[in-house]
C-alpha positions in Angstrom: 22.0 -265.7 -76.7 19.7 -267.4 -79.2 16.5 -265.7 -80.5 14.0 -266.6 -83.4 14.2 -264.5 -86.6 11.3 -264.4 -89.3 11.9 -264.1 -92.9 9.0 -263.4 -95.3 9.7 -264.7 -98.7 6.9 -264.7 -101.2 4.2 -264.3 -98.5 5.6 -267.3 -96.5 7.1 -266.9 -93.1 10.3 -268.9 -92.4 12.0 -269.3 -89.2 15.6 -269.5 -88.1 17.2 -269.8 -84.7 19.9 -267.0 -84.7 22.9 -266.2 -82.3 25.1 -262.8 -82.2 28.9 -263.5 -82.5 31.8 -261.1 -82.5 34.0 -261.6 -85.5 36.9 -259.2 -86.0 35.6 -256.8 -83.4 32.2 -256.7 -85.1 28.9 -258.3 -84.1 27.5 -260.6 -86.8 24.6 -262.8 -86.6 24.9 -266.6 -87.3 22.0 -268.9 -88.0 22.3 -271.7 -85.6 19.2 -273.8 -87.0 16.9 -273.4 -90.0 13.4 -274.4 -88.7 11.3 -273.8 -91.9 7.6 -272.8 -92.1 5.3 -272.2 -89.2 4.0 -275.8 -89.2 7.5 -276.9 -88.6 7.9 -274.5 -85.6 4.7 -275.8 -84.0 5.9 -279.4 -84.2 9.3 -278.4 -83.0 7.9 -276.7 -79.8 5.5 -279.6 -79.1 8.5 -282.1 -79.2 10.4 -280.0 -76.9 7.6 -279.6 -74.3 7.6 -283.6 -74.3 11.4 -283.7 -73.4 
């Protein structure tokens, strides 16, 4: 399952699509796609609606 993660770095929010994977019997989270700042997130969602 993929979910959205927000990291706050120097007062800026950066967005990542992350999924959980099992490695050596432990759950690790792997970044599927780096989205960037919120303006990139908005444009990505608008493009997804058009498709």
